C-alpha positions as CSV (number, residue, x, y, z in Angstrom):
1,M,214.8,99.8,-80.1
2,S,214.3,101.8,-83.3
3,K,215.3,105.4,-83.5
4,S,211.7,106.6,-83.8
5,V,210.6,104.7,-80.7
6,R,213.5,106.2,-78.7
7,L,212.5,109.6,-79.9
8,V,208.9,109.2,-78.7
9,F,210.1,107.8,-75.4
10,S,212.5,110.7,-74.7
11,R,210.0,113.4,-75.7
12,I,206.8,112.0,-74.1
13,M,207.3,109.3,-71.6
14,I,210.2,110.8,-69.7
15,P,208.5,114.1,-69.0
16,A,205.3,112.3,-68.1
17,L,207.1,110.1,-65.6
18,C,208.9,113.2,-64.2
19,L,205.5,115.0,-63.8
20,V,204.0,112.0,-62.0
21,G,207.0,111.9,-59.7
22,L,206.7,115.5,-59.0
23,F,203.0,115.1,-58.0
24,V,204.0,112.3,-55.7
25,I,206.7,114.3,-54.1
26,L,204.4,117.3,-53.7
27,G,201.8,115.1,-52.1
28,I,204.4,113.8,-49.6
29,I,205.6,117.3,-48.8
30,Y,202.0,118.6,-48.4
31,R,201.1,115.8,-46.0
32,T,204.3,116.2,-43.9
33,T,204.7,120.0,-43.8
34,I,201.2,121.4,-43.8
35,P,199.2,120.4,-40.7
36,A,195.8,119.0,-41.2
37,A,192.9,121.3,-40.4
38,P,192.0,120.8,-36.8
39,E,188.6,119.2,-36.0
40,P,186.2,121.8,-34.8
41,V,186.0,121.7,-31.0
42,S,182.6,122.2,-29.5
43,K,182.4,125.1,-27.2
44,P,182.0,123.9,-23.6
45,V,178.6,124.6,-22.2
46,V,179.1,126.7,-19.1
47,K,176.1,126.5,-16.8
48,E,175.1,129.5,-14.8
49,P,175.7,128.8,-11.1
50,V,172.4,128.1,-9.4
51,R,171.9,130.7,-6.8
52,Q,170.8,129.3,-3.6
53,K,168.0,131.3,-2.0
54,S,168.8,132.1,1.5
55,P,166.3,130.6,3.9
56,Q,163.6,132.9,5.1
57,T,163.7,134.1,8.6
58,Y,160.9,133.7,11.1
59,E,160.5,137.5,10.8
60,E,159.8,137.1,7.1
61,L,157.5,134.1,7.6
62,K,155.5,135.7,10.4
63,G,152.9,137.0,8.0
64,Q,152.2,133.6,6.5
65,Y,152.2,132.0,10.0
66,M,149.6,134.5,11.3
67,T,147.5,134.0,8.1
68,M,147.3,130.2,8.8
69,V,146.6,130.7,12.5
70,S,143.9,133.2,11.8
71,Q,142.0,130.7,9.6
72,G,141.8,128.4,12.7
73,T,138.9,130.4,14.2
74,K,136.6,129.6,11.2
75,K,137.9,126.1,10.4
76,L,137.6,124.9,14.0
77,A,134.1,126.4,14.3
78,E,133.1,124.4,11.3
79,F,134.5,121.1,12.6
80,R,131.7,118.5,12.4
81,G,131.8,114.9,13.7
82,A,130.0,113.6,10.6
83,K,133.4,113.8,8.9
84,Y,134.9,110.9,11.0
85,R,131.9,108.7,11.4
86,G,131.7,105.4,9.6
87,S,135.2,104.0,9.5
88,E,138.5,103.7,11.3
89,D,140.3,105.5,8.5
90,R,138.0,108.5,8.8
91,V,138.8,108.7,12.5
92,K,142.6,108.6,11.6
93,E,142.1,111.4,9.1
94,E,140.4,113.7,11.7
95,L,143.1,113.0,14.3
96,K,145.5,114.4,11.8
97,V,143.5,117.7,11.9
98,F,144.1,118.0,15.7
99,Q,147.8,117.0,15.1
100,A,148.3,119.7,12.5
101,W,146.8,122.5,14.5
102,A,148.7,121.5,17.6
103,V,152.0,121.6,15.7
104,L,151.1,125.0,14.2
105,I,150.3,126.5,17.6
106,N,153.5,125.0,19.1
107,E,155.5,127.1,16.6
108,M,154.4,130.3,18.3
109,P,157.5,130.9,20.4
110,R,159.7,130.9,17.2
111,Y,158.1,134.0,15.7
112,P,158.6,137.6,16.9
113,L,155.0,138.2,17.6
114,T,153.4,141.1,19.3
115,E,151.2,140.6,22.3
116,S,148.1,141.0,20.3
117,E,149.3,138.4,17.7
118,K,150.1,136.0,20.6
119,D,146.6,136.5,21.8
120,V,145.2,135.4,18.4
121,V,147.3,132.2,18.6
122,R,146.1,131.5,22.2
123,S,142.5,132.1,21.2
124,V,142.8,129.4,18.5
125,A,144.5,127.1,21.0
126,W,141.7,127.5,23.5
127,Q,139.2,126.8,20.7
128,L,141.1,123.7,19.7
129,A,141.1,122.5,23.3
130,A,137.4,122.9,23.4
131,V,136.8,121.0,20.2
132,Q,139.0,118.1,21.5
133,R,137.1,117.9,24.7
134,R,133.8,117.7,22.7
135,E,134.9,115.4,19.9
136,L,137.5,113.0,21.3
137,P,135.0,111.0,23.4
138,L,132.8,110.7,20.3
139,M,135.7,109.7,18.2
140,R,136.7,107.0,20.7
141,A,133.2,105.6,20.5
142,E,133.2,105.7,16.7
143,F,136.6,103.9,16.7
144,A,135.4,101.1,18.9
145,K,132.3,100.7,16.7
146,A,134.4,100.4,13.6
147,L,136.8,98.1,15.4
148,R,133.9,95.8,16.4
149,Q,132.6,95.7,12.8
150,S,136.0,94.8,11.4
151,L,136.8,92.1,14.1
152,I,133.4,90.4,14.3
153,K,134.4,88.0,11.5
154,H,137.3,86.9,13.8
155,R,134.9,86.2,16.7
156,T,136.1,89.3,18.5
157,L,134.1,92.0,20.3
158,A,135.1,95.6,20.9
159,Y,133.4,98.3,22.9
160,C,134.3,101.3,25.1
161,G,132.9,102.6,28.3
162,G,133.4,105.2,31.0
163,D,132.1,108.7,31.4
164,R,134.1,110.0,28.4
165,K,134.4,106.6,26.6
166,E,138.0,106.4,27.8
167,N,138.1,102.7,28.4
168,L,138.5,100.3,25.5
169,R,137.9,96.6,25.9
170,V,138.4,93.9,23.3
171,I,137.3,90.3,23.9
172,A,138.4,87.5,21.6
173,L,136.1,84.5,22.1
174,P,137.4,81.0,22.5
175,G,138.6,79.5,19.2
176,T,139.8,82.8,17.8
177,P,142.6,82.1,15.3
178,Q,146.1,83.1,16.3
179,E,146.3,85.5,13.3
180,A,143.3,87.3,14.6
181,L,144.8,87.6,18.1
182,Q,147.9,89.1,16.6
183,K,145.9,91.6,14.5
184,C,144.0,92.7,17.6
185,M,147.2,93.3,19.5
186,E,148.6,95.4,16.7
187,M,145.5,97.5,16.6
188,L,145.5,98.1,20.3
189,M,149.1,99.0,20.3
190,S,148.7,101.3,17.3
191,E,149.3,105.1,17.0
192,T,145.5,105.6,16.6
193,C,144.7,104.2,20.0
194,A,147.4,106.4,21.5
195,Q,146.2,109.6,19.7
196,L,142.6,108.8,20.8
197,R,143.9,109.0,24.4
198,F,142.3,105.9,25.8
199,S,143.1,105.9,29.5
200,R,142.7,102.1,29.7
201,V,142.9,99.3,27.1
202,D,142.1,95.7,28.1
203,F,142.4,92.7,25.8
204,T,140.7,89.5,26.9
205,F,141.5,86.3,25.1
206,T,141.4,82.5,25.7
207,G,144.4,80.3,25.3
208,E,144.9,77.5,27.8
209,Q,142.9,79.8,30.1
210,T,141.1,83.1,29.8
211,V,143.4,86.1,30.4
212,T,142.7,89.8,30.5
213,A,145.8,91.8,29.8
214,P,146.0,95.6,30.1
215,V,147.6,97.0,26.9
216,K,149.6,100.2,27.0
217,P,150.0,101.9,23.6
218,T,152.5,104.4,25.3
219,K,154.7,104.3,28.3
220,R,153.3,107.6,29.6
221,A,149.7,108.1,30.6
222,A,147.4,109.6,28.0
223,P,146.9,113.4,28.4
224,R,143.4,114.8,29.1
225,D,141.2,115.6,26.2
226,G,141.6,119.3,26.5
227,E,145.4,119.3,26.7
228,L,147.2,120.3,23.5
229,V,149.8,117.7,22.5
230,F,151.1,116.3,19.3
231,W,152.3,112.8,18.6
232,R,156.0,112.4,17.6
233,E,158.1,109.3,17.7
234,N,155.8,107.4,20.0
235,V,155.5,110.1,22.7
236,Y,153.2,112.9,23.4
237,E,154.8,116.3,23.0
238,Q,153.3,119.1,25.0
239,V,152.3,122.2,23.1
240,Q,153.9,125.4,24.4
241,W,151.4,128.1,24.1
242,K,150.5,129.3,27.6
243,E,152.4,132.0,29.5
244,P,154.9,130.5,31.9
245,A,153.7,130.6,35.5
246,K,155.0,133.7,37.4
247,L,156.9,133.0,40.5
């Protein structure tokens, strides 16, 4: 190596190599001694606790209850049989009206009512009983008519009789398909028949021989039309609205 080359190497290359080495060492020192900037941590979202409203007491709900009851006088006075005429489904819908008022009246003992407020509830109860006595026989007749129209294609007849249309009779003519017989039985055992308070339901059909079988939609006898009851879990629940008998 010539003298001039050695001179250039010593003056330029050696300092450059040292500088590079210094940068490498500084880089190593920086990575090992200075911690990396931490990743930003998102602030946890703290949800405000949902405050549960305390259930309202019967004392607080008394005003709403009496408002609904007070509407009964007008609404029951406007009850018209035309609403349920024409189909079985309409009869079912109007039965729900009686059910709803009966349940509402049955709630009376739960509320701290004054005697005058209790008298308002009882007056609506008497009015409901009167509407039921008037309308239930007509609803039974309408139901039998709708039943007859829906079953005629299955060679089945339906009609009701009695002073208050309380007896329902269904007759399946010879040759009625088994499916139709099953449908008849389901209808006669239905909640609708029970709520209409038929006192007797007979089903006559012909298999190997003609048989008339009494059908009982409920185990207990149906209440009278004027009695206030509501239907719950296949039984009639008596509405508590009269004063208990004094001994």
